[in-house]
C-alpha positions as CSV (number, residue, x, y, z in Angstrom):
1,M,169.1,74.0,-70.9
2,S,171.0,76.5,-72.9
3,P,170.6,76.5,-76.7
4,A,173.7,75.3,-78.6
5,T,174.3,78.7,-80.0
6,T,173.1,82.3,-78.9
7,V,174.3,85.6,-80.5
8,I,173.6,89.1,-79.0
9,H,174.3,91.8,-81.6
10,S,174.2,95.6,-82.2
11,A,175.0,96.2,-78.5
12,R,177.1,98.8,-76.7
13,L,179.3,96.3,-74.9
14,V,180.6,97.6,-71.6
15,G,183.9,96.4,-70.2
16,T,186.8,97.7,-68.0
17,G,188.5,99.1,-71.0
18,G,185.4,101.2,-72.1
19,I,182.3,101.0,-74.3
20,V,182.5,99.4,-77.7
21,V,179.6,100.2,-80.1
22,D,178.1,97.9,-82.5
23,A,179.3,94.9,-80.8
24,W,178.3,91.2,-80.8
25,V,178.8,88.3,-78.6
26,R,178.5,84.6,-79.5
27,F,177.7,81.8,-77.0
28,D,178.2,78.2,-77.6
29,G,176.5,76.5,-74.8
30,D,177.7,77.9,-71.6
31,R,180.9,79.6,-72.8
32,V,181.6,82.8,-74.8
33,A,182.8,81.4,-78.2
34,A,183.5,84.8,-79.9
35,R,182.9,88.5,-80.1
36,G,183.2,91.0,-82.8
37,L,181.9,94.1,-84.6
38,G,179.1,94.9,-87.1
39,D,177.6,92.2,-89.1
40,T,180.2,89.6,-88.8
41,W,178.2,87.8,-86.3
42,R,176.3,86.3,-89.2
43,D,179.5,84.4,-90.4
44,G,179.1,80.7,-89.8
45,L,175.9,81.1,-87.8
46,P,173.8,77.9,-87.5
47,T,170.2,78.1,-88.4
48,A,168.9,77.1,-85.1
49,A,170.9,79.7,-83.3
50,E,169.0,82.2,-81.0
51,V,169.6,85.7,-82.1
52,T,168.9,88.8,-80.0
53,D,169.1,92.3,-81.5
54,A,170.3,94.6,-78.8
55,A,169.3,97.6,-80.8
56,G,172.2,99.7,-79.3
57,R,171.3,98.7,-75.6
58,F,174.2,98.3,-73.2
59,L,175.5,94.8,-72.9
60,T,177.6,93.8,-69.8
61,P,178.9,90.5,-68.2
62,G,176.5,89.0,-65.7
63,F,176.5,90.5,-62.2
64,I,178.3,88.6,-59.5
65,D,177.2,88.9,-55.8
66,L,179.6,88.2,-53.0
67,H,177.2,88.7,-50.2
68,C,173.5,87.5,-50.4
69,H,171.4,86.3,-47.7
70,G,167.9,86.0,-49.5
71,A,165.1,87.4,-51.6
72,G,161.5,86.7,-52.4
73,G,160.3,86.0,-48.8
74,A,163.1,83.4,-48.4
75,S,166.6,83.1,-46.7
76,V,169.1,81.0,-47.9
77,D,169.6,79.1,-44.8
78,E,166.1,77.7,-45.0
79,G,167.0,75.1,-47.6
80,V,166.9,74.2,-51.4
81,E,163.5,75.8,-52.2
82,A,164.3,79.1,-50.5
83,I,167.8,79.2,-52.4
84,G,165.7,78.8,-55.6
85,R,163.3,81.7,-54.8
86,T,166.3,83.7,-53.8
87,L,168.1,83.3,-57.2
88,A,165.0,83.9,-59.3
89,V,164.5,87.3,-57.7
90,H,168.1,88.3,-58.2
91,N,168.4,86.7,-61.6
92,A,165.7,89.1,-63.1
93,H,167.8,92.0,-61.7
94,G,171.0,91.1,-63.5
95,T,172.8,88.8,-60.9
96,T,173.8,85.6,-62.6
97,R,176.2,84.1,-60.1
98,S,175.8,84.4,-56.2
99,V,177.8,83.5,-53.1
100,L,175.1,82.6,-50.5
101,S,175.6,84.2,-47.2
102,L,175.0,82.7,-43.8
103,V,174.4,84.8,-40.8
104,T,175.7,84.0,-37.2
105,A,174.5,80.5,-35.8
106,S,175.7,77.6,-33.9
107,V,178.4,75.3,-35.6
108,D,175.8,72.6,-35.4
109,R,173.3,74.6,-37.4
110,L,175.8,75.9,-39.9
111,V,177.1,72.7,-40.7
112,P,174.1,71.3,-42.5
113,Q,173.4,74.7,-44.0
114,L,176.9,74.6,-45.6
115,E,176.1,71.2,-46.8
116,T,172.9,72.3,-48.4
117,I,174.5,75.0,-50.4
118,A,177.3,72.8,-51.3
119,G,174.8,70.4,-52.9
120,V,173.0,73.2,-54.7
121,A,176.3,74.5,-56.1
122,A,177.1,71.0,-57.5
123,V,174.2,71.3,-59.8
124,D,173.4,74.9,-60.2
125,A,176.0,77.1,-61.9
126,R,174.3,80.1,-60.6
127,V,175.6,79.3,-56.9
128,L,179.2,80.0,-56.5
129,G,179.4,78.6,-52.9
130,S,178.8,80.0,-49.4
131,H,179.9,82.9,-47.3
132,L,180.2,82.5,-43.5
133,E,179.3,86.0,-42.1
134,G,179.8,84.7,-38.5
135,P,180.1,83.4,-35.9
136,F,183.7,84.7,-35.3
137,L,182.5,88.5,-35.0
138,D,182.8,91.3,-32.6
139,A,180.0,91.8,-30.1
140,E,180.0,95.5,-30.2
141,F,180.0,95.7,-34.0
142,R,177.7,92.8,-34.5
143,G,174.9,94.6,-36.3
144,A,172.2,92.1,-37.1
145,H,173.9,89.1,-35.7
146,D,172.9,87.4,-32.4
147,S,175.1,88.3,-29.6
148,S,174.4,85.0,-27.9
149,L,175.8,83.0,-30.7
150,L,179.0,84.9,-31.2
151,R,182.2,83.0,-30.3
152,T,186.0,83.0,-30.7
153,A,187.4,80.6,-33.4
154,D,188.8,77.4,-32.4
155,A,190.6,74.8,-34.7
156,A,187.8,72.2,-34.3
157,S,185.0,74.5,-35.4
158,V,187.0,75.9,-38.2
159,D,187.8,72.4,-39.5
160,R,184.2,71.3,-39.2
161,L,182.9,74.3,-41.1
162,I,185.6,73.9,-43.8
163,A,184.7,70.1,-44.2
164,A,181.0,70.8,-44.3
165,A,181.4,73.1,-47.2
166,G,183.3,70.5,-49.2
167,G,185.4,73.0,-51.1
168,T,182.5,75.5,-51.7
169,L,183.1,77.8,-48.8
170,R,184.3,81.0,-50.7
171,Q,184.6,83.5,-48.1
172,V,184.5,83.8,-44.2
173,T,184.1,87.3,-42.2
174,I,186.2,87.3,-39.0
175,A,186.8,90.0,-36.5
176,P,190.6,89.6,-36.5
177,E,191.3,91.2,-33.0
178,H,189.8,88.3,-31.1
179,D,191.6,85.1,-29.5
180,G,191.9,82.4,-32.2
181,A,191.5,84.7,-35.1
182,S,194.9,84.7,-36.4
183,V,195.1,81.0,-36.4
184,A,191.8,80.7,-37.9
185,I,192.6,83.0,-40.8
186,S,195.7,80.8,-41.6
187,R,193.6,77.6,-41.5
188,F,190.8,79.2,-43.8
189,I,193.3,80.4,-46.2
190,D,195.3,77.2,-46.4
191,A,191.7,75.7,-47.3
192,G,191.4,78.0,-50.2
193,V,188.7,80.1,-48.4
194,Q,189.0,84.0,-48.8
195,V,189.1,85.6,-45.4
196,A,187.2,88.9,-45.0
197,V,187.7,91.5,-42.1
198,G,184.3,92.6,-40.9
199,H,181.9,93.2,-37.9
200,T,185.0,94.3,-36.0
201,G,186.4,96.7,-33.7
202,A,190.0,96.5,-35.0
203,D,192.0,99.6,-35.5
204,F,193.9,100.3,-38.5
205,D,197.1,98.4,-37.6
206,T,195.1,95.3,-36.4
207,A,193.1,95.4,-39.7
208,L,196.2,95.9,-41.7
209,A,198.0,93.0,-39.8
210,A,195.2,90.7,-40.8
211,F,195.4,91.8,-44.5
212,D,199.2,91.2,-44.4
213,A,198.5,87.7,-43.1
214,G,196.4,87.1,-46.1
215,A,192.8,88.4,-45.6
216,T,191.6,89.8,-49.0
217,I,188.2,91.2,-48.4
218,L,186.5,93.9,-46.2
219,T,182.9,92.9,-45.5
220,H,180.6,95.7,-46.3
221,A,183.0,98.6,-46.0
222,F,182.1,101.4,-43.6
223,N,179.3,99.2,-41.8
224,G,180.1,96.9,-38.9
225,M,183.5,98.6,-38.1
226,R,185.1,101.9,-37.0
227,G,184.7,104.8,-39.1
228,I,187.5,107.0,-40.7
229,H,189.1,109.5,-38.3
230,H,191.8,111.7,-39.2
231,R,194.1,110.2,-36.4
232,A,192.6,106.7,-36.4
233,P,191.9,105.8,-39.9
234,G,190.4,102.3,-39.0
235,P,190.0,99.2,-41.3
236,V,188.6,101.0,-44.4
237,L,191.8,103.0,-44.8
238,A,193.7,99.8,-44.0
239,A,191.9,98.0,-46.8
240,M,192.6,101.0,-49.2
241,H,196.2,100.8,-48.2
242,A,196.5,97.0,-48.8
243,D,196.4,96.8,-52.6
244,H,195.3,93.3,-52.7
245,V,191.9,93.8,-50.6
246,T,188.5,94.1,-52.2
247,L,186.2,96.6,-50.4
248,E,182.5,95.3,-50.5
249,V,180.0,98.3,-50.7
250,I,176.2,98.1,-50.1
251,N,175.2,100.8,-52.4
252,D,171.5,101.1,-51.4
253,G,171.5,104.8,-50.4
254,V,171.1,103.7,-46.7
255,H,174.3,101.9,-45.8
256,V,176.6,104.3,-47.3
257,H,176.1,108.0,-48.6
258,P,176.8,108.5,-52.3
259,D,179.7,110.8,-51.6
260,V,181.3,108.1,-49.6
261,V,180.7,105.5,-52.3
262,R,182.7,108.0,-54.6
263,L,185.4,108.0,-52.0
264,A,185.6,104.2,-52.0
265,F,186.0,104.1,-55.8
266,A,188.6,106.8,-55.7
267,G,190.5,105.2,-52.7
268,A,190.6,101.5,-54.1
269,P,190.2,102.0,-57.8
270,G,189.3,98.5,-59.3
271,R,189.0,97.0,-56.0
272,V,185.2,97.9,-55.0
273,A,182.8,95.0,-55.2
274,L,179.1,96.1,-55.1
275,V,177.1,93.6,-53.0
276,T,173.6,93.3,-52.1
277,D,173.7,92.0,-48.7
278,A,170.0,91.2,-49.5
279,M,167.7,89.5,-47.0
280,A,164.3,87.8,-47.5
281,A,162.4,91.0,-48.1
282,T,164.3,91.8,-51.3
283,G,161.6,91.8,-54.0
284,S,158.8,91.4,-51.4
285,A,156.5,93.5,-49.4
286,D,157.5,95.5,-46.3
287,G,156.7,93.5,-43.1
288,T,158.4,91.3,-40.3
289,Y,161.0,88.7,-41.3
290,L,163.8,86.8,-39.7
291,L,167.5,87.1,-40.3
292,G,169.0,84.1,-38.8
293,S,167.4,84.0,-35.2
294,L,166.5,87.8,-35.1
295,E,163.3,89.6,-36.0
296,V,163.5,92.2,-38.7
297,L,161.0,95.0,-39.5
298,V,161.3,96.3,-43.1
299,E,159.6,99.6,-43.6
300,G,160.1,101.5,-47.0
301,G,162.4,98.9,-48.2
302,V,164.7,99.6,-45.1
303,A,165.3,96.5,-42.9
304,R,166.1,97.0,-39.3
305,L,166.1,94.7,-36.2
306,V,162.9,95.0,-34.1
307,E,165.1,94.9,-31.0
308,G,167.7,97.9,-31.0
309,G,166.9,99.3,-34.6
310,S,170.3,98.1,-36.3
311,I,170.4,98.0,-40.1
312,A,169.7,94.2,-41.0
313,G,171.0,93.6,-44.2
314,S,169.2,95.5,-47.4
315,T,166.5,94.8,-49.9
316,L,168.9,95.8,-52.5
317,T,169.2,94.3,-56.1
318,H,172.4,94.8,-58.3
319,D,170.6,96.8,-60.8
320,V,169.7,99.5,-58.4
321,A,173.2,99.4,-57.1
322,L,174.5,100.1,-60.5
323,R,172.3,103.0,-61.1
324,R,173.0,104.5,-57.8
325,A,176.7,104.4,-58.5
326,V,176.3,106.0,-61.8
327,I,173.7,108.6,-61.2
328,D,174.1,109.4,-57.5
329,S,177.9,109.0,-57.1
330,G,179.0,110.0,-60.7
331,I,181.0,106.6,-61.0
332,A,181.7,106.0,-64.9
333,L,179.6,103.3,-66.2
334,E,182.3,100.9,-67.0
335,A,184.0,101.3,-63.6
336,A,180.5,100.6,-62.0
337,V,180.0,97.6,-64.1
338,G,183.5,96.5,-63.1
339,A,182.4,96.5,-59.4
340,L,179.6,94.1,-60.4
341,T,181.8,91.8,-62.7
342,V,185.5,91.7,-62.9
343,T,186.3,92.8,-59.2
344,P,184.0,90.2,-57.5
345,A,185.2,87.6,-59.9
346,A,188.8,88.2,-59.0
347,A,187.9,88.5,-55.2
348,I,187.0,84.8,-55.0
349,G,189.6,83.5,-57.4
350,Q,187.2,83.3,-60.4
351,A,189.0,85.9,-62.8
352,H,189.8,83.4,-65.3
353,D,186.3,82.2,-65.7
354,L,183.7,85.1,-64.7
355,G,183.2,88.6,-65.2
356,R,184.2,89.2,-68.8
357,L,182.5,88.7,-72.2
358,D,185.6,87.2,-73.8
359,P,186.1,84.0,-75.6
360,G,186.3,81.1,-72.9
361,Y,184.4,82.9,-70.2
362,A,181.2,81.8,-68.8
363,A,178.3,83.0,-71.1
364,D,176.7,85.3,-68.4
365,A,175.3,88.7,-69.9
366,V,172.9,91.4,-69.0
367,L,171.1,94.0,-71.5
368,L,170.5,97.3,-70.0
369,D,168.5,100.2,-71.5
370,D,169.6,104.0,-71.4
371,G,168.2,104.1,-68.2
372,L,170.2,101.2,-66.8
373,E,167.0,99.1,-66.4
374,V,167.5,95.4,-67.0
375,T,165.7,94.1,-70.1
376,A,167.4,90.6,-70.6
377,V,169.6,88.1,-68.7
378,W,171.5,85.2,-69.6
379,G,173.4,82.7,-67.3
380,A,175.7,80.0,-68.5
381,G,174.2,80.5,-71.9
382,A,170.5,80.0,-70.9
383,R,168.0,83.0,-70.8
384,L,167.2,83.7,-67.2
385,A,165.0,86.9,-67.6
């Protein structure tokens, strides 16, 4: 339960407009009530307020993950307890709101999984809803998805999935080149679901047509799709061309080279969302795990399918993604923070509520030291770490 009033003062406040020194933010319950500079945080402060001296540390909005499968030895498709374990790991690394991602499975299995996530989202503000990463994907570019469970989209299945989520399905990844995809894209959009292009063999024109039809996200850009060729630019350049599209990037040093991360930020300024694509091994030891129905071996923190060796999600946390962006790719701190906050919030239609430390916004915040290590986390006004 969040305290009535929380103040964090003497911080370097990081936002898309730059870094403000000697700043403070006040939370009343689960909302940002005010912000300012210097000692004015003391004005009208209740005696019971919780006060944190940031002592010059960086203060950012809470991180938002659009694509997360698990952590702490648990996968989100395993139920309520597993979701709780997943959230606890990611909370400690600065992620305050998560979209929980489900890998390819039969519609009969996905329906109760979506219902479970909807139930958790109704009572836990940390859960923004669900992401269907499948089953409407391309077999050649399936990555760590069970090829036997992939299928083309049909109206009955799409409607069952939408209904099961009860308004909490935030995004769905689709390969737009397959039969039924264009109709499915329209049905999902009409239901308020953000459509993502991914795990696809689509060329530039096909991807661009999907974006023109209303798709707004590129699932883990550069992975699970055709690469950039000077005569065949592929889905990544189509997403850069379509200025309403958000590019997910898994910045773990394995999925995407640091210079390619820099390319993404340069090619789509303000439209890169750093995601974890984290699986069960995140925050846990190396070993063998399951991702959906497929066995995964994690060695040195890198997850690969036992059969075939495809990269199978990541063991990434958001704070690591932030440090890699700033230190390895040379991204300005405010731009890198934007890719964890305002950009993912906007990608799922939450720009009015999440991703900023402005009055009226959710009271989600992260304190970081000079090395960009997390030292404290608040979510909905409550201390999470």
